[in-house]
N, C-alpha and C positions, 0 to 999 in steps of 0.2 A: 504493500500500500504506499509506504513512504517513498519508495523508488519511483512511483508513478504520480505522486502529488504535485500539483501545480503550485508554484510559490507566488502568493499574492501579497503585495506590500502596500501599506497605507501611503497615500500621496505625500504626506508631510515628512516622510523619512528622508534623511539627507542622502545625497548621491553616493557618498563614501560608505555609508552604512549599508545601502542597498548592494553595492559591489561586494562588501564583505559577506552579506547574507548569501549572495550568489556563489561566492567562493566556498563557503561552508557547505552549501547544499549541492553544489555542482550542477546548477540549472539557472536559467534566466528568470528574472523576477518580472511580474506583471503588475504595474500600478493599478490599484483598484479604486474606481470612482462610481458610486451609486449603483453597485451591482454589476457594473460592466468594466472590464479591464481597458486600459488605455489603448490596447491594440484592437479593441472592438469585440473581443471574444465574450460572448454571453456566459454567465455562470450556469446556464442550463446545459452546457456541454458536459460530456462525460468526464469522470476522473475525480479522485479525492483532492481535497483542497487543504493547503497549509497557508495560514495567513499570519503576518506579523504587523502589529499596529496597536492602536490604543482603543479603537472602537470596532465592534463587530456589527457590520451592516446586516439588516434583516435578511438580505439575499443569501447570507452565509449561515444563517441559522437553520441548517438542514443536516440530514444524515450524511451528506457528502463532506462535511467539515471533518477533517481528520485531526487537525491540531491548530490551535490559536496560541501564539506567543505574544503576550502583552509586553509593550515597551515600558509599562509602568509597574510599580510594586503593588499598588492597590487595584484590586480587580472588582470591587463592589459596583462601580458603574456598569461594567460589562454584564454582571450577573443580574443587576436590577433592571436592565433594559429589555429583558425578555427571557423566556425559557431557554436554558442552555441545551444545545443539541446532544441527545443521548449518545454516549460513547466517545464524544469529542474530548481530546486532551486539551487542558488549559494550563499553560505555564506562564511564569511572570519574570520580570527583571528585578533583581535586587542589586547586583553589582557591589559597589562600595557605598551604597546608600547607608548602611548601618554606621559605617565610619563617619560619613558626613553628618548624619543626624546626631551622633554621639558628640562630635565636636561642636555642633550648634548648641546642644544642651549645656555642655560644659562651658562654652563661651558665656552664656547667660548666667550660669551659676556663679562663675568667677566675677563677672561684671557686677552682679548684685552684691556679692560679699565685699567687693572693693568700692561700693557705692558709686559706680560709674554713672548710672542714670541721674543720681542726685548731683554729682559733680558737673555733668554736662548742663544741667539746669542752672547751677550756680554760675558756671562760665557765661551763660547767656545773660545773667544779671550782673556780670562783673563783680561777683561777690566772693570774698576770700574768707572761708570758714572751714575748719577741720571737721570732718564727719567721722563717726565711728564705723569701723570695718570689722569684719569677722573672718575666721578661717573656715575652710570647708571640712578639713579633717575632723573626724569624730561625729559629724552630723549625719542624718539619715535621709536617703532618697528612696521613695517608694515608686517603683517602676511597674506600670501596668502594661503587661505584654512581656513574655519571656522568650520570644522567638529571636530571630536574627537581629532585628533592630533593637528590641528591648535589652538583649544581651550585650550588644555593642555599647549602648548607653551605660548600662550598669558597669561594664568592665572599665570604661574610661573613667567614670566617677570613682569607682573603687580604687583605681590607681592613684587617686588624689587623697585617699584616706577616708572617703565617704562610705558609711555603712549602707549597703544596697539590699533592699528587700524587694523581691519580685512578686507580683500578683498574677496568678494564672487561673485557668479553669479549675485546676485541682492543685492541692498542696503536694509538694515533693517530699518523699521520704529518702533518707540517706543524704549523700553529698548533694549540695545545691549545684545547679548548672554553672558553668564558667561565667564569672562576673558578678554572681550574686552571693551574698552572705546567707540568705534565707529566701525561700519561696513559700508563700501562703496561697490559699485558695480565695478567689473572689466569692463573697457570700451574698445571700439574698438581701435586698435593700427595700423592704416594704415601706410604703408611705406611712409616715407617722400619723396615728389617729389620736383621738382625745386622750390625754394623759400619757402618750408614748413619745419619748424623745426621739427626734429625727436621728437616724443612723443607729438606733438601738439594736437593730437586727444584724448588724455587721460583725459583732463579736471581735475576734482577733484582728480583723481588718480595720475596725474602728480604732483599736489601740495603736496600730501602726500609722494610721492616718493622723491621729492626734500627735504622734511624736515625730512626724516627718517634717523636715525643713523644706524638702522639695517633693512634689508629687508629679511624676512624669507619665503622661498618657501616650502609649505607643500601640493602641489597640486598632485592629481592623474594624471596619463597619460591617456588622452582621445584624440579624434580627435580635440577637442576644445582647449586643453592645449599643444599640441605638438608645440614646438618652441615658447611658450607663452612669455618667457622672451627673447625678441629680441632687435633690435637696438633702437626702440622707448622707451621702458621701461628703458633700461640701460642709454640712453641719458638723461632721466628725473631725474636720481639719481644724487645727489650732494655730493659725498664723503662718502656715506654710505658703510656699509659692507654687502655683499650678502651671505646668508647661505641657502644652498639647502639641505633639508631633505626629499623632495618629490620624484620626478623622474627626472633622468638625461636628458631625452629627452624633458622636458619642457623648456630647455634652449638652445638657439642658441649659440653654442660654439664660432663661429666667433664674434658675437656681444659681448659675455662675454670677450673674449680676447681683443677686441677693447676698451672696457670700462676700463679694468684693465691697459692696456698700455697707454691709453689716460688720465688716472687720474680721471675719473669719479667715479670709485670704489676705495675705500680705501683698501679693502681686499675681498677675497672670501674663504668661507669654504664649500667644496663640499663633502657631504657624498654619493652622487649618481652621476653616469655618464651615458652618452648615451650608451656606450659599457663598460660592466664590465666582468672581471677586465681589467683595462687599461694596455696595453702592456708596457714594459719598454721604448720603443721608442715613445710612444704616446705623442704628443705635449702638452697634458694637464698637464704633469709633469713639464713643463717648463713655465707655466703661472706665472707671477710675483705676489707676495704677496698672494699666494694661498696655502691652506692646503687641502689635499685630504685624506679622511678617507674611510675605506673599507666597505661601506654600512653597518655600524655597529651601527648607532645611535639608532635603534629600533629593536635590535635582539629579535626574538620571542623564548620564552622558552616553554618547554613541558607543564608546568602548564598553560601557556596562551592558548594553543591549547585545552587542556582538559576542561578548565573553559568555554571558549567561545563555544566549541562544545556542552557541557552539557546544556548551556543556550538556544542554538538553538534547540537542541533535545527536551527540555521541551516545547518550543514554538510550534514546528512542531507537536509534539504528542498531543498538546491541540488544534490544528487547527489554530494557530496564525502565523502571519508572523514574523520571527525572526528579532530583531533589527539590526543584522549584515548581513541582506540580501543585496546583490549587485544587483543594477538595471543594468542588462546586456545591456540595450540600452544606458544608460549613461556611463557605464563603472566604476561606483563606487557606 
C-alpha cells in the first residue's frame, strides 16, 4: 500500500520541505488544492493517499487515506473537523518543540524571579528603585502533561533546582519519569455546591496546587481536558503563576479572570487562547498581571517536519507503529 501511495502536500509547505519529502518517499509530490491536485488529477482516481499538511480536506476523509502526517504537534483541529477515516494512520510533528517550549517557560520563570517585568515598567517611568528578587531553586513547579513537552519543561526547570511535580491521567508508581520528582494523578473537580469549598474534591492535587510557585499547563485539547482549569483548580492555587503552553480551550476564561482579580494568581503567561488570534477588543487583553504571546513558544521548523516524517516513514515501511502516532480516540 505504501509503495503505491500518492504523496499529496499542502500548498503552504515550502519548496525545500517538499523536495525533502520527495527524497524521503522516493516519489513526486502533488500540491493539493480543494480536493484537486495542482496537476488536475481528481482525488476520485484510484490508489491510496499519503498527505502531509496541517488541515485534512473533506475530500481526503475517505477509506483511501492511508496516512496523514500533521506538520503541527496539536492535532485537535484535525480531529474536530470531522470523523477520522477508519484505519487511516495519523502522525504528528514534535521535533525540538519540547526544547523550545521548555526554554520559553524557563525564560518567564527567571524573568519573574528577577523582577524583569517590574523593572521594565520602572524604566518606562525613569524610576530608580530596588525591587526584591527570588531564587528559583527549592521552589515547586506543577506541570500538567507528562509527555514529551511536559517532560522537557520539567527537566529544564529541575536542572535549575526546581522541584517538579507532574500531573497525568494516572499516578506513577516506582521511579518518576525523567525530569520529574513526582507524578500524581489528575483528580475529579466537581463544582462547589453550598457549603463545599471550591477545589475540595482535588485531594493530593489541591495540596500540590497550593504549594506550587508555578503551574504549567502543557495539556492537549480533548473532551476530557476542555475547561480543565476551572474554578476549583484556580481556587486551590495560593499565589502561584499560571503558564499555559498547551491549548487555550483547556482553561475556563471566567475562572482565570476571577483568580487574577481575586488575588489567587500572582500572574498569568498565556501562549495559547481559546480563540486565536484574539481581536483587539477581546477582554483577554485587559486581564490584570497577564502577558499574552502569539502561540509562539513551540514554533515548528521545516527541519522538524522532515526529521519526524522521516522517522515515521522508516517505521511504517518496516511495518512498525511510529512513535509519533496519534490515538485518534484519545485525541493525542
